[in-house]
N, C-alpha and C positions, 0 to 999 in steps of 0.2 A: 504494500500500500504506500503510495507516495505521501511525502510530508504535507503536501497541499491538502490532500484528502483528510489527513488527520487533523490539520488545523481547521479545515472546513467543518469537520464533525464537532471539534471543540467549540467552534463559533456557534454552531447550531444548538449544542447542548447549553452553552452559556446564555444564548439568546432565549432558549426555552425556559431556563431557570429565571431569567430576567422577567419574562412574560408571566411565569407562574407567580413570581413574587409580586408583580404588579396586580395580578388578579386577586391574590390573597389579601394584599394591602387594601385593594378596592373593596373586597367583600367585608373585611374587618371594619373599614371606615364607614361602610354602608350600615353595618350592624350597629356600630357606635352612634351613627347619626340617628338611626331609628330609636335606639335606647334613649338618646338625649332628647328626642322629641316626644317620648312617652311621658305621661304623668307618673311621677315616682312617689307613690304613697308609702307611708310608714308601715312597718310590719304589723303594728297594732291595728291599723285600719283594715288590713287584708284579712284579719281574723273576724271582722264584724259581719254579721248577716242580719237581714231583716227577719224579725220573728214572725211565725205563722199568725200570731194574734194581730199584728199590724197589717199583714197582708190580707187578713179576713175583714178588716174594719170597713173597707170600701164596699165589700159585699154585704156586711152586716147592717149597713145603714140604708140599704135599698128598702123601699116601702113594703115590698111583698115578702121580705125575708124575716123569719123569727130568729133572733140572735140570742144564743146562749154562750157566746164567745167572749165578749168583753167583760173585764173586771172593773166596771165603772158604776157609780151611783146612777139611779134613775133620774133623768132630768126633772121629772115632775116632783121629785122629793127635795129639791134644793130649797133652802130657807129664804126665798126671794124677798118676802115682806120684811123679814128681819134685816137683811142686808140693806134694803132701801131705808129702813128706819135708822140703821147705824150711820149710813152715809149722810143722810139728811141732818143728823144730830151733830156732825163734826163741826168744830169751830174753824174759823179761817186759818188759824195757826196749825191746827191738825191737818187740814187739807193741804197746806203748804208742805208740811212734813211728809204727807203721803206722796207728794209728787217729787220729792227730793231724794238724792242719794242718802243712804244711811250707813251706820257702822257695819263692818264686815260680819261681825258675829250676830247682829240683829238690833232692832230698835230697843232701847232700854225699857220702854213701857211694855212691849210684848215679852221681853226677857223676864220681866217681873211677874206678869200675869201667868205666863206659861210655866214659870217655876212653881207658882202656887198650885196650878192645875196638876203638875206632875207630882208634887209633894203629896197631894191628896191621894194619889195612886200608890203612895209608899216608896217613891223613888228617891234616892239619896242625892238630891240636887245640891245641897250645901257642900258636900264633899267631892263634887264633880263639877265640870264646866259645861255650859250649854251653848250650842251654836244653832242659829236659825239657818236653814238651808232652803234652796229652791227646789222643794219636793224632797221626799225621803230618798228617792233614787240618787239625788245629788249627794246626800250624806253617804250613801254606799259608795259612790264613785270617789268621793274624797278619801274615805277610809281605804279603799282599794289602792289609790295612788300613794297614800301614806305608807302602806306596807309592802306592796308587791313590786318585785323586780322581775323582768322576763324570765320565765321558767320556774318561778317559785311555786312550790306546792301549797294549796289551800284546801281546807276541808269544807265540803258542801253536802247538802242533802240530795238524795235522788228519790222523788222528783224535787225540783227547786224552782224558786221564783225566777222567771226568764230574764227579768230586768237586771237582777243581781248577777246572773251567769254572764250576761252580755257585758256588764261592767267589768267583771273579772277577766273575761277574755280580752277586753280592750287593753288591759295592762299585761297581757300575755302570761297569765297565771296557768299553772298546771292543776286542773281541777281533779281533786281526789274525792270520789263520791261515796257517801255512806247511805245505805238504803233506809227508808222509813218503815216503821212498824205502826200499828194502830195507836200507840201511845207516844210516838216520837222516834228519834234516831235509834238505830240498832247499836247499842253501846258496846256490845261484844265485837261487832265489826269495826266500830270506832277505835277500840283498844288495839285491834290487830293493825289497823292502818297507822295509828300513832307509833307503834313499835317497829313498823316496817318501812315507813316513809323517811327518806333522807334526801336532802336536808329536812329538818323538822318543818312542818307546815307553819305558814306565817300567821294564819288565824283560822277560826271555825266560824262559819256563817250558818245561822238557822232562823226559822220563823216559828215562834212558840205557840201562837194562838190563831186558830182558824186558818190554818196553813194554806198558802197559795202554791200549788193547786190542790193539795190533798185534803184540805178542810179539817184536819185533825187538831186537837189540843194536846200539847206535850204534857205528860204527867209530871208531877213534882218529883217522882222517883227517877225518871229519866234525866231531868234537869240536874238533880243532885249527882247522879252518876257521871254526867258530862263534866261537872265542876271538879269532882274527885279525879277524873282522868287527866284533866288539863292543869291541875294545880302544880305550881312550881316548874312547869314546862316552858314558860314564857310564850304561851300561845294565847293571844287574846280571843275573845268571843265577840262577834257582831250579832246582836240580838235585834232582829228586825220585826217590829211589833205594830203594824199599821191598822190591824183589825181588832185591837184590844177592846174597844168600846162597843163592838157589835155582837155582844153575847146575847143569846136568847134566854138563858136560864141563870139566875143569880147563884144557884147552887154550884155552878162551875167556877165561880170567882176564886175560891181557895186554890183550886188546881191550876188556875191561870197565873198564879204569882210568878213574877219575872225573876230571872237570875240577877238582873241589875238591882232589883229591890233588896235582895239579900246582900249585895255588894261583897261577894266572898273575897277573903284575903288570898293572895297568890294567883289571882286570875283577873286580868284587865277586861272589863265588860264595856263594850261600846253599844249604847242603846240608841236605836233610831225609831222615829215616829213621824206622823204625817197629819196634816189638816184635810187631806184629800177625802177621807172617808167620814169625817166628822163636821165638815163645812162644805168644801167643794174643791175638786182637783184643779180647776182653772186658776185658782189663786196661786198655785205652785209654791206651797209652803210646807216644809218639814222641819225636822230638828235632829240633832244628835246630843246625847248626854254622855260625856267621856271623861276619863281621868285627865289630870292636868297636863302630863307630859304629852299625851296624844293630842289634846286640845291645841297645844302650841303649834304643832305641825299642821293640824287640820285648818287652823285659822289662816296660816300662810297659804295653804293650797287653795282655799276658797277665795282668798284675796286675789290670787292669780287667775281664777276662773271667771268670776263675774263681779268681784268687788263687794257686792251686797245683794241680798234677795229683795224682791219688789217691796218698796216701802208702803205702797197703797194696800197691798195684801196684808202686810203686817199690822197696819193701823186698824183694818177691819177685823182681823183675827183677834187683836188685843181687846177691842170692844166686845167681841163675841164671847170671850172668856169672862171679862170683868162684869158684864151685865147678866151673867148666868145663862146666856142663850145656849152655850155649848151643852149644858146639862139637859135643858129642856128639849133641844133638838135631837140629841143622841137618844134620849129616852123615847121620843116619838118615832124616829126613823128605825130604831131597833125593833119596834113592834111590827113595822111594815116589812122589814127584811125577814122577821120570824114568820109572818104569814106566807111570804113567798117561799121561804125555805121548807116550811111544812107542806105547802102545795107541791113543791118539787118532789119531796119524799113520797107523798101519796101517789103522784103521777108515775113515778119510777116503779113503785111497788106494783101498781096496777098494770103496767105496760111491759116491763122488761122480762125477757126470758129468764128462767131459773139460773142459767149458767153465768149471768152477769151479776156481780156484787157491787155495792156502792157504799160510800161513807155517808152516813146520815148527818147532815150539818147541824151543829149546835150554836152556830153563829157565823159571822163572816159573809162571804159572797158565793162560795163554791161547793159543789159536790164532785166526788172523784169516782169514776166508774172503772171497774176492772173487768176486762174481757178474758176469755180463755187464752192460755199461753199460745202464742203463734198467730193470734188474730191481728188483723191489719186495720187499725183505726182510721187510716187514711182512706181506705176503700169504703169504709162506713161513712166517712165525712162526704165523700163524693156522692154516694147515694142520698145522703141526708140533704145535701145542697139541692139535688134534683127535686126533693120534696119541699124545699123552701125553708130549711132549718140549718143553722150553723152552730158548731161547737169547736173546741180546740183539742187536737190529738195529743196524747201523752208524750210522744217523742219530743215535742217542743220543750218540755220541762226536764228532760233527762240530760244531765251534764255530759253523758257519754253518747247521746244521740242514738240510742239503740232501741229501748223499750217502746213499742208502739201498740201495746194491747191495753192502753188506758185512755180515758177520755175525761177532759174537764168540762163540766156543764155548769155554767153560772146562772144564778137566779136573781141577781141583784138588779139587773136592768130591764126586767120583764115582769109584767103584772101577772096576777094569779090566773086570770082567764087565758092569757097567752101561754103560760106554762102548761096549762091543762090541754091546750091544743097542740103545742109543739113537741112535748115529750113522747106521745104515741108515735109521732112521725120518726123520731130518732129510733125508737124501738123497732119500727118497721124496717128501717135501714139496717139495723143490727141483724135482724132475722134474715134479711135477704142476703147478707154477706156471710154470716156465721151459721145460719140454719135456724129452724123454729125452736 
């Protein structure tokens, strides 16, 4: 082979390499350009999903649909005349305060009246610190931000409140689920998870009274067992108690006593509550009652989020408590929810097949239906929608997103007559999917 041919071959090879390099560089620069022009969201945002409840809301508000989906008060139950009277009675100075920014932790007048309200419930207000929040869910978000680093394990119930699960996922927590029994969290399973989870969980989250979605009341025995298991482990408790005032039977009050009310030594308890169920969710007012050290961090976090909660809502809520309206209103609305809850129980008993069990509500907004193992609540929902009724499938509330043989049926936003019409339609859908 002549030298010329060798050189020519080398030239061709070098030229080929040059072209390959150009192509590779072009492809890489093209990918980089595409990446640079894409919206680059945070990891925490990519973990967020719209809940089934929110997705159902547009359907649930259709005039021909019976909705057992939403966990909201009935519009017709709001204390409109009381709110009108309160606003009309405000002085010029109070109206100015209502339209102005306020302190991050809350208006002093509401802090005072709410403290008295909580002390009547036996809560240790003087030895803790109170923060007014923009709804109870903001309180949960603030506590989540205070404790969670990405990947941190936290202990939650299964099923659990979807709003809290979404908040914890937003901060990239590792959700360690503990199953519920009829009287609260399975403490044997909790003990196993505490002994096997490393690093140690950052906190335990639970809903003690008229659980969302399970409807249960935690027994005092289970609450005491939780405290014993967590003592001296440096694992705080978030006690989320927004349904406390909506009990149907006074005999349940001793069992409903909160861990926060006992203020146990060796366990930090962060108590959260809300005006949404005892006045109106549109005011967007909640609170947290927490130990001093946690309070200092939470105040800074809230300051960075929204500076303060709506002053106009705080002025109205303050008067609502001071004038005693909160006690009169909750006593009245409690009776209406009891009527609806009892109507739900009667309709379910009369309509459901024997293989479906359900939690009989003693307060709150919900009842929790259990289908046979392996049943698909999503298929039942589809049939139910065809019949003009909606509810929420159990998978929505499962931290692991697995169990779908449960259904949450709410009675809070539907009158007795509509409950009696709607429940048999759900029962028909169940039978069509699971058998007679």
